[in-house]
C-alpha positions as a Python dict, from the first residue, in 0.01 Angstrom:
ca = {
    (1, 'X'): (0, 0, 0),
    (2, 'X'): (271, 247, 100),
    (3, 'X'): (583, 57, -4),
    (4, 'X'): (682, -64, 342),
    (5, 'X'): (557, -289, 620),
    (6, 'X'): (403, -55, 877),
    (7, 'X'): (89, 29, 1069),
    (8, 'X'): (-126, 224, 1102),
    (9, 'X'): (-234, 303, 749),
    (10, 'X'): (-553, 491, 668),
    (11, 'X'): (-714, 468, 325),
    (12, 'X'): (-897, 794, 265),
    (13, 'X'): (-1220, 831, 65),
    (14, 'X'): (-1018, 935, -241),
    (15, 'X'): (-838, 594, -223),
    (16, 'X'): (-505, 752, -122),
    (17, 'X'): (-321, 607, 176),
    (18, 'X'): (-200, 797, 479),
    (19, 'X'): (76, 611, 671),
    (20, 'X'): (189, 865, 931),
    (21, 'X'): (21, 827, 1273),
    (22, 'X'): (-6, 1194, 1366),
    (23, 'X'): (-122, 1285, 1015),
    (24, 'X'): (-402, 1030, 1062),
    (25, 'X'): (-489, 1177, 1403),
    (26, 'X'): (-515, 1530, 1262),
    (27, 'X'): (-708, 1414, 955),
    (28, 'X'): (-966, 1223, 1160),
    (29, 'X'): (-989, 1503, 1418),
    (30, 'X'): (-1089, 1751, 1146),
    (31, 'X'): (-1327, 1524, 949),
    (32, 'X'): (-1647, 1662, 1100),
    (33, 'X'): (-1526, 2023, 1101),
    (34, 'X'): (-1525, 2027, 1482),
    (35, 'X'): (-1172, 1937, 1589),
    (36, 'X'): (-1117, 1829, 1949),
    (37, 'X'): (-740, 1884, 1955),
    (38, 'X'): (-746, 2262, 1980),
    (39, 'X'): (-495, 2317, 2261),
    (40, 'X'): (-134, 2418, 2222),
    (41, 'X'): (157, 2186, 2289),
    (42, 'X'): (368, 2241, 2597),
    (43, 'X'): (746, 2250, 2550),
    (44, 'X'): (781, 2108, 2904),
    (45, 'X'): (558, 1809, 2820),
    (46, 'X'): (743, 1755, 2490),
    (47, 'X'): (1075, 1753, 2678),
    (48, 'X'): (936, 1515, 2941),
    (49, 'X'): (816, 1279, 2668),
    (50, 'X'): (1153, 1294, 2490),
    (51, 'X'): (1335, 1207, 2813),
    (52, 'X'): (1107, 919, 2915),
    (53, 'X'): (1076, 777, 2563),
    (54, 'X'): (1455, 745, 2571),
    (55, 'X'): (1431, 455, 2816),
    (56, 'X'): (1065, 347, 2855),
    (57, 'X'): (1092, 67, 2599),
    (58, 'X'): (1348, -108, 2820),
    (59, 'X'): (1065, -146, 3072),
    (60, 'X'): (781, -199, 2827),
    (61, 'X'): (904, -428, 2548),
    (62, 'X'): (991, -729, 2769),
    (63, 'X'): (654, -695, 2942),
    (64, 'X'): (466, -667, 2612),
    (65, 'X'): (633, -991, 2503),
    (66, 'X'): (513, -1172, 2817),
    (67, 'X'): (158, -1035, 2807),
    (68, 'X'): (-158, -1195, 2673),
    (69, 'X'): (-217, -955, 2383),
    (70, 'X'): (-412, -1076, 2080),
    (71, 'X'): (-116, -974, 1863),
    (72, 'X'): (76, -1263, 2018),
    (73, 'X'): (-191, -1530, 1979),
    (74, 'X'): (52, -1760, 1801),
    (75, 'X'): (402, -1862, 1911),
    (76, 'X'): (535, -1742, 1575),
    (77, 'X'): (392, -1393, 1628),
    (78, 'X'): (544, -1369, 1976),
    (79, 'X'): (880, -1498, 1851),
    (80, 'X'): (883, -1247, 1565),
    (81, 'X'): (820, -961, 1810),
    (82, 'X'): (1084, -1081, 2057),
    (83, 'X'): (1349, -1138, 1789),
    (84, 'X'): (1287, -801, 1625),
    (85, 'X'): (1273, -596, 1945),
    (86, 'X'): (1558, -770, 2127),
    (87, 'X'): (1782, -682, 1832),
    (88, 'X'): (1737, -313, 1910),
    (89, 'X'): (1654, -303, 2284),
    (90, 'X'): (1861, -587, 2427),
    (91, 'X'): (1790, -925, 2582),
    (92, 'X'): (1446, -919, 2746),
    (93, 'X'): (1548, -1142, 3039),
    (94, 'X'): (1835, -904, 3118),
    (95, 'X'): (1609, -601, 3087),
    (96, 'X'): (1354, -755, 3324),
    (97, 'X'): (1629, -844, 3571),
    (98, 'X'): (1746, -481, 3574),
    (99, 'X'): (1402, -320, 3599),
    (100, 'X'): (1439, -183, 3952),
    (101, 'X'): (1655, 114, 3853),
    (102, 'X'): (1431, 201, 3559),
    (103, 'X'): (1120, 174, 3779),
    (104, 'X'): (1281, 422, 4019),
    (105, 'X'): (1365, 651, 3724),
    (106, 'X'): (1013, 643, 3584),
    (107, 'X'): (864, 700, 3929),
    (108, 'X'): (1089, 1006, 3969),
    (109, 'X'): (999, 1130, 3622),
    (110, 'X'): (628, 1084, 3694),
    (111, 'X'): (670, 1308, 4000),
    (112, 'X'): (811, 1575, 3767),
    (113, 'X'): (519, 1523, 3528),
    (114, 'X'): (274, 1560, 3816),
    (115, 'X'): (367, 1929, 3842),
    (116, 'X'): (304, 1985, 3469),
    (117, 'X'): (-53, 1849, 3454),
    (118, 'X'): (-305, 2135, 3428),
    (119, 'X'): (-631, 1934, 3429),
    (120, 'X'): (-721, 1566, 3459),
    (121, 'X'): (-910, 1577, 3128),
    (122, 'X'): (-636, 1750, 2924),
    (123, 'X'): (-272, 1771, 3028),
    (124, 'X'): (-240, 2134, 2916),
    (125, 'X'): (-595, 2235, 3010),
    (126, 'X'): (-731, 2183, 2659),
    (127, 'X'): (-699, 1867, 2448),
    (128, 'X'): (-387, 1879, 2234),
    (129, 'X'): (-137, 1661, 2056),
    (130, 'X'): (38, 1626, 2393),
    (131, 'X'): (-258, 1417, 2516),
    (132, 'X'): (-228, 1195, 2208),
    (133, 'X'): (140, 1139, 2288),
    (134, 'X'): (117, 1118, 2668),
    (135, 'X'): (-184, 899, 2743),
    (136, 'X'): (-68, 592, 2544),
    (137, 'X'): (267, 600, 2723),
    (138, 'X'): (103, 627, 3065),
    (139, 'X'): (-139, 347, 2974),
    (140, 'X'): (148, 125, 2863),
    (141, 'X'): (335, 198, 3186),
    (142, 'X'): (44, 47, 3382),
    (143, 'X'): (188, -285, 3260),
    (144, 'X'): (491, -225, 3487),
    (145, 'X'): (443, -336, 3847),
    (146, 'X'): (599, -125, 4120),
    (147, 'X'): (570, 221, 3967),
    (148, 'X'): (473, 495, 4213),
    (149, 'X'): (200, 702, 4050),
    (150, 'X'): (163, 1058, 4181),
    (151, 'X'): (-199, 1159, 4235),
    (152, 'X'): (-236, 1409, 3950),
    (153, 'X'): (-72, 1173, 3702),
    (154, 'X'): (-295, 886, 3819),
    (155, 'X'): (-605, 1107, 3798),
    (156, 'X'): (-511, 1219, 3446),
    (157, 'X'): (-433, 862, 3335),
    (158, 'X'): (-758, 725, 3480),
    (159, 'X'): (-969, 1009, 3342),
    (160, 'X'): (-822, 973, 2993),
    (161, 'X'): (-886, 598, 3005),
    (162, 'X'): (-1248, 669, 3094),
    (163, 'X'): (-1289, 940, 2826),
    (164, 'X'): (-1138, 721, 2554),
    (165, 'X'): (-1296, 399, 2683),
    (166, 'X'): (-955, 232, 2668),
    (167, 'X'): (-873, -11, 2948),
    (168, 'X'): (-553, 25, 3143),
    (169, 'X'): (-315, -271, 3163),
    (170, 'X'): (-282, -283, 3543),
    (171, 'X'): (-448, -625, 3566),
    (172, 'X'): (-159, -772, 3363),
    (173, 'X'): (123, -580, 3537),
    (174, 'X'): (457, -758, 3557),
}
């Protein structure tokens, strides 16, 4: 469709394909002429995301591989994921064994994020691209047992889960 193996891909009404995630978000947001993502981005949130995204996969990828996601319904699918991701992130068993330091780091970083949250229904006070970037990361982090969630971060995470009707992963935490 777009010359490479990737998701997501959106086929628009004019039969053209849109492969870039944030382009899809903005396109869908504006479809009805009443966009929801009207808030401005926060440089502080962008910097926080950049910092945490630099190491979060070392916590998340090994836990994704052990979790009961539909994407891994066959041994071959799970093996493909593990082989591909271990090549870039490192051995999953080693990463799991060294989680304690990263859990402390993310707990510290979540305390810093706590001070940046303006409202529990929109990180900057009005829905923005920051919410599209932040909520999925926070949801994924619910897969990690032992994280200390500051109250404003937990309220934001829980409220966004409710608004989007997307379940958190706490019940599968490792």
